[in-house]
PAVONU-213454 format. One record per atom (N, C-alpha, C): residue number from 0; x, y, z; residue in three letters. Coordinates in Angstrom, 1 decimal. Each point is the difference from the previous one (the first is absolute). Example, Ala and Ser with C-alpha at 12.3 -4.5 7.8 and 13.67 -1.06 7.14 Angstrom:
! PAVONU-213454
<site num="0" east="13.2" north="-5.7" up="7.8" residu="ALA"/>
<site num="0" east="-0.9" north="1.2" up="0.0" residu="ALA"/>
<site num="0" east="0.9" north="1.2" up="0.0" residu="ALA"/>
<site num="1" east="-0.4" north="1.1" up="-0.7" residu="SER"/>
<site num="1" east="0.9" north="1.1" up="0.0" residu="SER"/>
<site num="1" east="-0.8" north="1.1" up="0.8" residu="SER"/>
This chain:
! PAVONU-213454
<site num="0" east="-10.6" north="-5.6" up="-3.7" residu="UNK"/>
<site num="0" east="0.1" north="0.2" up="-1.4" residu="UNK"/>
<site num="0" east="0.7" north="1.3" up="-0.3" residu="UNK"/>
<site num="1" east="0.8" north="0.0" up="-1.1" residu="UNK"/>
<site num="1" east="0.7" north="1.1" up="-0.4" residu="UNK"/>
<site num="1" east="-0.9" north="1.1" up="-0.6" residu="UNK"/>
<site num="2" east="0.1" north="1.2" up="0.5" residu="UNK"/>
<site num="2" east="-0.9" north="1.1" up="-0.4" residu="UNK"/>
<site num="2" east="0.8" north="1.1" up="-0.7" residu="UNK"/>
<site num="3" east="-0.8" north="0.7" up="-0.9" residu="UNK"/>
<site num="3" east="0.6" north="1.2" up="-0.7" residu="UNK"/>
<site num="3" east="0.0" north="1.2" up="0.9" residu="UNK"/>
<site num="4" east="0.7" north="1.0" up="-0.4" residu="UNK"/>
<site num="4" east="0.2" north="1.2" up="0.8" residu="UNK"/>
<site num="4" east="-1.3" north="0.7" up="0.3" residu="UNK"/>
<site num="5" east="-1.0" north="-0.1" up="-0.9" residu="UNK"/>
<site num="5" east="-1.3" north="0.7" up="0.3" residu="UNK"/>
<site num="5" east="-0.8" north="-0.6" up="1.1" residu="UNK"/>
<site num="6" east="0.3" north="-1.3" up="0.4" residu="UNK"/>
<site num="6" east="-0.6" north="-0.6" up="1.2" residu="UNK"/>
<site num="6" east="0.4" north="0.7" up="1.2" residu="UNK"/>
<site num="7" east="1.1" north="0.7" up="0.1" residu="UNK"/>
<site num="7" east="0.5" north="0.6" up="1.2" residu="UNK"/>
<site num="7" east="-0.4" north="1.5" up="0.0" residu="UNK"/>
<site num="8" east="-0.6" north="0.6" up="-1.1" residu="UNK"/>
<site num="8" east="-0.4" north="1.4" up="0.0" residu="UNK"/>
<site num="8" east="-0.9" north="0.3" up="1.2" residu="UNK"/>
<site num="9" east="0.3" north="1.1" up="0.6" residu="UNK"/>
<site num="9" east="-0.8" north="0.5" up="1.1" residu="UNK"/>
<site num="9" east="0.3" north="-0.7" up="1.3" residu="UNK"/>
<site num="10" east="1.0" north="-0.9" up="0.0" residu="UNK"/>
<site num="10" east="0.4" north="-0.8" up="1.2" residu="UNK"/>
<site num="10" east="1.5" north="0.4" up="0.3" residu="UNK"/>
<site num="11" east="0.4" north="-0.5" up="1.1" residu="UNK"/>
<site num="11" east="1.4" north="0.2" up="0.4" residu="UNK"/>
<site num="11" east="0.7" north="-1.4" up="0.0" residu="UNK"/>
<site num="12" east="0.6" north="-0.4" up="-1.2" residu="UNK"/>
<site num="12" east="0.6" north="-1.3" up="-0.1" residu="UNK"/>
<site num="12" east="1.2" north="-0.1" up="1.0" residu="UNK"/>
<site num="13" east="0.2" north="-1.2" up="0.6" residu="UNK"/>
<site num="13" east="1.0" north="-0.2" up="0.9" residu="UNK"/>
<site num="13" east="1.1" north="-0.9" up="-0.6" residu="UNK"/>
<site num="14" east="1.2" north="0.5" up="0.1" residu="UNK"/>
<site num="14" east="1.2" north="-0.8" up="-0.5" residu="UNK"/>
<site num="14" east="0.2" north="-1.2" up="0.9" residu="UNK"/>
<site num="15" east="0.0" north="-1.2" up="-0.5" residu="UNK"/>
<site num="15" east="0.2" north="-1.2" up="0.9" residu="UNK"/>
<site num="15" east="1.4" north="-0.7" up="-0.3" residu="UNK"/>
<site num="16" east="0.5" north="0.2" up="-1.3" residu="UNK"/>
<site num="16" east="1.2" north="-0.7" up="-0.3" residu="UNK"/>
<site num="16" east="0.7" north="0.6" up="-1.2" residu="UNK"/>
<site num="17" east="1.3" north="-0.1" up="-0.1" residu="UNK"/>
<site num="17" east="0.8" north="0.4" up="-1.1" residu="UNK"/>
<site num="17" east="0.8" north="-1.3" up="-0.5" residu="UNK"/>
<site num="18" east="-0.4" north="-0.5" up="-1.1" residu="UNK"/>
<site num="18" east="0.7" north="-1.2" up="-0.5" residu="UNK"/>
<site num="18" east="1.1" north="0.5" up="-0.9" residu="UNK"/>
<site num="19" east="1.2" north="-0.6" up="0.3" residu="UNK"/>
<site num="19" east="1.2" north="0.4" up="-0.7" residu="UNK"/>
<site num="19" east="0.3" north="-0.9" up="-1.1" residu="UNK"/>
<site num="20" east="-0.6" north="-1.1" up="-0.1" residu="UNK"/>
<site num="20" east="0.2" north="-1.0" up="-1.1" residu="UNK"/>
<site num="20" east="-1.3" north="-0.4" up="-0.6" residu="UNK"/>
<site num="21" east="0.0" north="-0.3" up="-1.3" residu="UNK"/>
<site num="21" east="-1.2" north="-0.4" up="-0.7" residu="UNK"/>
<site num="21" east="-0.6" north="-1.2" up="0.6" residu="UNK"/>
<site num="22" east="0.8" north="-1.0" up="0.3" residu="UNK"/>
<site num="22" east="-0.4" north="-1.3" up="0.6" residu="UNK"/>
<site num="22" east="-0.8" north="0.2" up="1.3" residu="UNK"/>
<site num="23" east="0.6" north="0.9" up="0.8" residu="UNK"/>
<site num="23" east="-0.7" north="0.3" up="1.3" residu="UNK"/>
<site num="23" east="-1.3" north="0.7" up="-0.2" residu="UNK"/>
<site num="24" east="-0.1" north="0.9" up="-1.0" residu="UNK"/>
<site num="24" east="-1.2" north="0.7" up="-0.3" residu="UNK"/>
<site num="24" east="-1.1" north="-0.9" up="-0.5" residu="UNK"/>
<site num="25" east="0.4" north="-0.9" up="-0.9" residu="UNK"/>
<site num="25" east="-1.0" north="-1.0" up="-0.5" residu="UNK"/>
<site num="25" east="-0.5" north="-0.9" up="1.1" residu="UNK"/>
<site num="26" east="0.9" north="-0.4" up="0.9" residu="UNK"/>
<site num="26" east="-0.4" north="-0.9" up="1.1" residu="UNK"/>
<site num="26" east="-1.0" north="0.7" up="0.9" residu="UNK"/>
<site num="27" east="0.3" north="1.3" up="0.3" residu="UNK"/>
<site num="27" east="-0.9" north="0.7" up="0.9" residu="UNK"/>
<site num="27" east="-1.4" north="0.2" up="-0.7" residu="UNK"/>
<site num="28" east="0.0" north="0.3" up="-1.3" residu="UNK"/>
<site num="28" east="-1.2" north="0.2" up="-0.7" residu="UNK"/>
<site num="28" east="-0.9" north="-1.3" up="0.1" residu="UNK"/>
<site num="29" east="0.6" north="-1.1" up="-0.1" residu="UNK"/>
<site num="29" east="-0.6" north="-1.3" up="0.1" residu="UNK"/>
<site num="29" east="-0.6" north="-0.2" up="1.4" residu="UNK"/>
<site num="30" east="0.8" north="0.3" up="1.0" residu="UNK"/>
<site num="30" east="-0.5" north="-0.1" up="1.4" residu="UNK"/>
<site num="30" east="-1.2" north="0.9" up="0.3" residu="UNK"/>
<site num="31" east="0.1" north="1.3" up="-0.4" residu="UNK"/>
<site num="31" east="-1.0" north="0.9" up="0.3" residu="UNK"/>
<site num="31" east="-1.3" north="-0.4" up="-0.7" residu="UNK"/>
<site num="32" east="0.1" north="-0.4" up="-1.3" residu="UNK"/>
<site num="32" east="-1.1" north="-0.4" up="-0.8" residu="UNK"/>
<site num="32" east="-0.7" north="-1.2" up="0.6" residu="UNK"/>
<site num="33" east="0.8" north="-1.0" up="0.4" residu="UNK"/>
<site num="33" east="-0.4" north="-1.2" up="0.7" residu="UNK"/>
<site num="33" east="-0.8" north="0.2" up="1.3" residu="UNK"/>
<site num="34" east="0.4" north="1.1" up="0.7" residu="UNK"/>
<site num="34" east="-0.6" north="0.4" up="1.2" residu="UNK"/>
<site num="34" east="-1.3" north="0.8" up="-0.2" residu="UNK"/>
<site num="35" east="-0.3" north="0.3" up="-1.3" residu="UNK"/>
<site num="35" east="-1.2" north="0.8" up="-0.3" residu="UNK"/>
<site num="35" east="0.1" north="1.5" up="0.3" residu="UNK"/>
<site num="36" east="1.3" north="0.5" up="0.1" residu="UNK"/>
<site num="36" east="0.2" north="1.4" up="0.3" residu="UNK"/>
<site num="36" east="0.1" north="0.9" up="-1.2" residu="UNK"/>
<site num="37" east="-0.6" north="1.1" up="0.0" residu="UNK"/>
<site num="37" east="0.2" north="1.0" up="-1.1" residu="UNK"/>
<site num="37" east="1.2" north="0.8" up="0.3" residu="UNK"/>
<site num="38" east="0.9" north="0.2" up="-1.1" residu="UNK"/>
<site num="38" east="1.2" north="0.7" up="0.2" residu="UNK"/>
<site num="38" east="0.4" north="0.7" up="-1.3" residu="UNK"/>
<site num="39" east="0.9" north="0.9" up="0.0" residu="UNK"/>
<site num="39" east="0.5" north="0.7" up="-1.1" residu="UNK"/>
<site num="39" east="1.5" north="-0.1" up="-0.1" residu="UNK"/>
<site num="40" east="0.6" north="-0.1" up="-1.1" residu="UNK"/>
<site num="40" east="1.4" north="-0.1" up="-0.2" residu="UNK"/>
<site num="40" east="0.5" north="1.1" up="-0.9" residu="UNK"/>
<site num="41" east="1.0" north="0.7" up="0.3" residu="UNK"/>
<site num="41" east="0.5" north="1.1" up="-0.8" residu="UNK"/>
<site num="41" east="1.6" north="-0.1" up="0.0" residu="UNK"/>
<site num="42" east="0.6" north="0.2" up="-1.2" residu="UNK"/>
<site num="42" east="1.4" north="0.0" up="0.0" residu="UNK"/>
<site num="42" east="0.5" north="1.4" up="0.3" residu="UNK"/>
<site num="43" east="1.0" north="0.1" up="0.9" residu="UNK"/>
<site num="43" east="0.5" north="1.3" up="0.5" residu="UNK"/>
<site num="43" east="1.4" north="-0.1" up="0.3" residu="UNK"/>
<site num="44" east="0.6" north="1.1" up="0.3" residu="UNK"/>
<site num="44" east="1.5" north="0.1" up="0.3" residu="UNK"/>
<site num="44" east="0.1" north="-0.1" up="1.6" residu="UNK"/>
<site num="45" east="1.1" north="-0.7" up="0.4" residu="UNK"/>
<site num="45" east="0.4" north="0.0" up="1.4" residu="UNK"/>
<site num="45" east="1.5" north="0.1" up="0.0" residu="UNK"/>
<site num="46" east="0.6" north="0.3" up="1.1" residu="UNK"/>
<site num="46" east="1.5" north="0.1" up="0.2" residu="UNK"/>
<site num="46" east="0.4" north="-1.3" up="0.7" residu="UNK"/>
<site num="47" east="1.0" north="-0.6" up="-0.5" residu="UNK"/>
<site num="47" east="0.5" north="-1.3" up="0.7" residu="UNK"/>
<site num="47" east="1.5" north="0.0" up="0.0" residu="UNK"/>
<site num="48" east="0.5" north="-0.9" up="0.8" residu="UNK"/>
<site num="48" east="1.4" north="-0.2" up="0.1" residu="UNK"/>
<site num="48" east="0.6" north="0.7" up="1.3" residu="UNK"/>
<site num="49" east="1.0" north="-0.6" up="0.5" residu="UNK"/>
<site num="49" east="0.7" north="0.6" up="1.2" residu="UNK"/>
<site num="49" east="1.2" north="0.7" up="-0.3" residu="UNK"/>
<site num="50" east="0.9" north="-0.6" up="-0.8" residu="UNK"/>
<site num="50" east="1.2" north="0.6" up="-0.3" residu="UNK"/>
<site num="50" east="-0.1" north="0.8" up="-1.3" residu="UNK"/>
<site num="51" east="-0.6" north="-0.7" up="-1.0" residu="UNK"/>
<site num="51" east="-0.2" north="0.6" up="-1.3" residu="UNK"/>
<site num="51" east="-1.5" north="0.3" up="-0.2" residu="UNK"/>
<site num="52" east="-0.5" north="1.1" up="0.6" residu="UNK"/>
<site num="52" east="-1.4" north="0.4" up="-0.1" residu="UNK"/>
<site num="52" east="-0.4" north="0.3" up="-1.4" residu="UNK"/>
<site num="53" east="-1.1" north="-0.5" up="-0.5" residu="UNK"/>
<site num="53" east="-0.4" north="0.3" up="-1.3" residu="UNK"/>
<site num="53" east="-1.6" north="0.1" up="0.0" residu="UNK"/>
<site num="54" east="-0.5" north="0.6" up="-1.1" residu="UNK"/>
<site num="54" east="-1.4" north="0.0" up="-0.1" residu="UNK"/>
<site num="54" east="-0.4" north="-1.2" up="-0.9" residu="UNK"/>
<site num="55" east="-1.1" north="-0.7" up="0.5" residu="UNK"/>
<site num="55" east="-0.4" north="-1.2" up="-0.6" residu="UNK"/>
<site num="55" east="-1.5" north="0.0" up="-0.2" residu="UNK"/>
<site num="56" east="-0.6" north="-0.9" up="-0.8" residu="UNK"/>
<site num="56" east="-1.4" north="-0.1" up="-0.2" residu="UNK"/>
<site num="56" east="-0.5" north="-1.2" up="0.7" residu="UNK"/>
<site num="57" east="-1.2" north="0.1" up="0.7" residu="UNK"/>
<site num="57" east="-0.6" north="-1.1" up="0.7" residu="UNK"/>
<site num="57" east="-1.5" north="0.0" up="-0.3" residu="UNK"/>
<site num="58" east="-0.7" north="-1.0" up="0.5" residu="UNK"/>
<site num="58" east="-1.4" north="-0.1" up="-0.1" residu="UNK"/>
<site num="58" east="-0.6" north="0.4" up="1.4" residu="UNK"/>
<site num="59" east="-0.7" north="1.1" up="0.0" residu="UNK"/>
<site num="59" east="-0.6" north="0.5" up="1.2" residu="UNK"/>
<site num="59" east="-1.4" north="-0.6" up="0.2" residu="UNK"/>
<site num="60" east="-0.3" north="-0.7" up="1.0" residu="UNK"/>
<site num="60" east="-1.3" north="-0.6" up="0.3" residu="UNK"/>
<site num="60" east="-0.8" north="0.9" up="0.9" residu="UNK"/>
<site num="61" east="-1.3" north="0.3" up="-0.4" residu="UNK"/>
<site num="61" east="-0.9" north="0.8" up="0.8" residu="UNK"/>
<site num="61" east="-1.3" north="-0.7" up="0.3" residu="UNK"/>
<site num="62" east="-0.6" north="0.3" up="1.1" residu="UNK"/>
<site num="62" east="-1.4" north="-0.5" up="0.4" residu="UNK"/>
<site num="62" east="-0.8" north="1.2" up="0.6" residu="UNK"/>
<site num="63" east="-1.3" north="-0.2" up="0.1" residu="UNK"/>
<site num="63" east="-0.8" north="1.0" up="0.7" residu="UNK"/>
<site num="63" east="0.2" north="-0.1" up="1.5" residu="UNK"/>
<site num="64" east="-0.1" north="1.1" up="0.7" residu="UNK"/>
<site num="64" east="0.2" north="-0.1" up="1.5" residu="UNK"/>
<site num="64" east="-0.7" north="-1.0" up="0.7" residu="UNK"/>
<site num="65" east="-1.2" north="-0.3" up="-0.4" residu="UNK"/>
<site num="65" east="-0.8" north="-1.0" up="0.8" residu="UNK"/>
<site num="65" east="0.4" north="-1.5" up="-0.2" residu="UNK"/>
<site num="66" east="0.9" north="-0.2" up="-0.9" residu="UNK"/>
<site num="66" east="0.5" north="-1.4" up="-0.2" residu="UNK"/>
<site num="66" east="1.5" north="-0.1" up="0.3" residu="UNK"/>
<site num="67" east="0.6" north="1.1" up="0.5" residu="UNK"/>
<site num="67" east="1.4" north="0.0" up="0.2" residu="UNK"/>
<site num="67" east="0.5" north="-1.0" up="1.0" residu="UNK"/>
<site num="68" east="-0.7" north="-0.1" up="1.2" residu="UNK"/>
<site num="68" east="0.4" north="-1.0" up="1.0" residu="UNK"/>
<site num="68" east="-0.1" north="-1.4" up="-0.5" residu="UNK"/>
<site num="69" east="-1.1" north="-0.3" up="-0.7" residu="UNK"/>
<site num="69" east="-0.2" north="-1.3" up="-0.6" residu="UNK"/>
<site num="69" east="1.1" north="-0.4" up="-1.0" residu="UNK"/>
<site num="70" east="0.4" north="1.0" up="-0.8" residu="UNK"/>
<site num="70" east="1.0" north="-0.2" up="-1.0" residu="UNK"/>
<site num="70" east="1.4" north="-0.3" up="0.7" residu="UNK"/>
<site num="71" east="0.2" north="0.8" up="1.1" residu="UNK"/>
<site num="71" east="1.2" north="-0.2" up="0.8" residu="UNK"/>
<site num="71" east="0.1" north="-1.5" up="0.6" residu="UNK"/>
<site num="72" east="-1.2" north="-0.4" up="0.5" residu="UNK"/>
<site num="72" east="0.0" north="-1.3" up="0.6" residu="UNK"/>
<site num="72" east="0.2" north="-1.1" up="-1.1" residu="UNK"/>
<site num="73" east="-0.6" north="0.1" up="-1.1" residu="UNK"/>
<site num="73" east="0.2" north="-0.9" up="-1.1" residu="UNK"/>
<site num="73" east="1.5" north="0.0" up="-0.5" residu="UNK"/>
<site num="74" east="0.6" north="1.1" up="-0.1" residu="UNK"/>
<site num="74" east="1.4" north="0.1" up="-0.4" residu="UNK"/>
<site num="74" east="0.9" north="-0.6" up="1.0" residu="UNK"/>
<site num="75" east="-0.2" north="0.2" up="1.3" residu="UNK"/>
<site num="75" east="0.8" north="-0.6" up="1.0" residu="UNK"/>
<site num="75" east="-0.1" north="-1.5" up="0.0" residu="UNK"/>
<site num="76" east="-1.2" north="-0.5" up="-0.3" residu="UNK"/>
<site num="76" east="-0.2" north="-1.5" up="0.0" residu="UNK"/>
<site num="76" east="0.8" north="-0.6" up="-1.1" residu="UNK"/>
<site num="77" east="0.3" north="0.8" up="-1.1" residu="UNK"/>
<site num="77" east="0.8" north="-0.5" up="-1.1" residu="UNK"/>
<site num="77" east="1.4" north="0.4" up="0.0" residu="UNK"/>
<site num="78" east="0.5" north="0.5" up="1.1" residu="UNK"/>
<site num="78" east="1.4" north="0.4" up="0.2" residu="UNK"/>
<site num="78" east="0.4" north="1.4" up="-0.5" residu="UNK"/>
<site num="79" east="-1.0" north="0.9" up="-0.3" residu="UNK"/>
<site num="79" east="0.3" north="1.3" up="-0.4" residu="UNK"/>
<site num="79" east="0.0" north="0.9" up="1.2" residu="UNK"/>
<site num="80" east="0.8" north="1.1" up="0.0" residu="UNK"/>
<site num="80" east="0.1" north="1.0" up="1.0" residu="UNK"/>
<site num="80" east="-0.7" north="1.2" up="-0.6" residu="UNK"/>
<site num="81" east="-1.2" north="0.4" up="0.5" residu="UNK"/>
<site num="81" east="-0.7" north="1.1" up="-0.6" residu="UNK"/>
<site num="81" east="0.7" north="1.3" up="0.2" residu="UNK"/>
<site num="82" east="-0.2" north="1.0" up="-0.9" residu="UNK"/>
<site num="82" east="0.6" north="1.3" up="0.1" residu="UNK"/>
<site num="82" east="-0.7" north="0.7" up="1.2" residu="UNK"/>
<site num="83" east="0.8" north="0.6" up="0.9" residu="UNK"/>
<site num="83" east="-0.5" north="0.8" up="1.1" residu="UNK"/>
<site num="83" east="0.7" north="1.4" up="-0.2" residu="UNK"/>
<site num="84" east="-0.8" north="1.0" up="-0.1" residu="UNK"/>
<site num="84" east="0.6" north="1.4" up="-0.1" residu="UNK"/>
<site num="84" east="0.8" north="0.4" up="1.2" residu="UNK"/>
<site num="85" east="1.1" north="0.7" up="-0.2" residu="UNK"/>
<site num="85" east="0.8" north="0.5" up="1.1" residu="UNK"/>
<site num="85" east="-0.5" north="1.4" up="0.3" residu="UNK"/>
<site num="86" east="-0.5" north="0.2" up="1.3" residu="UNK"/>
<site num="86" east="-0.6" north="1.2" up="0.4" residu="UNK"/>
<site num="86" east="1.1" north="1.0" up="0.5" residu="UNK"/>
């Protein structure tokens, strides 16, 4: 279920995906809700493009740390590649 920002207060929300298109974001919302997972979505800026790099706006999806692995599994089952931070 989609949650407001106050749901994540006092926790360390984990970024699981950056949707670059509205259609993609709406589909992922439907998948996560159908799986019974709590998540947050926030519009934010990211840099995209290889030759013509530009700043764009995407939908950033977050979950609590304890459901991160389950969210990744559900996403993979539906053809999504979860965000993995580069260390």
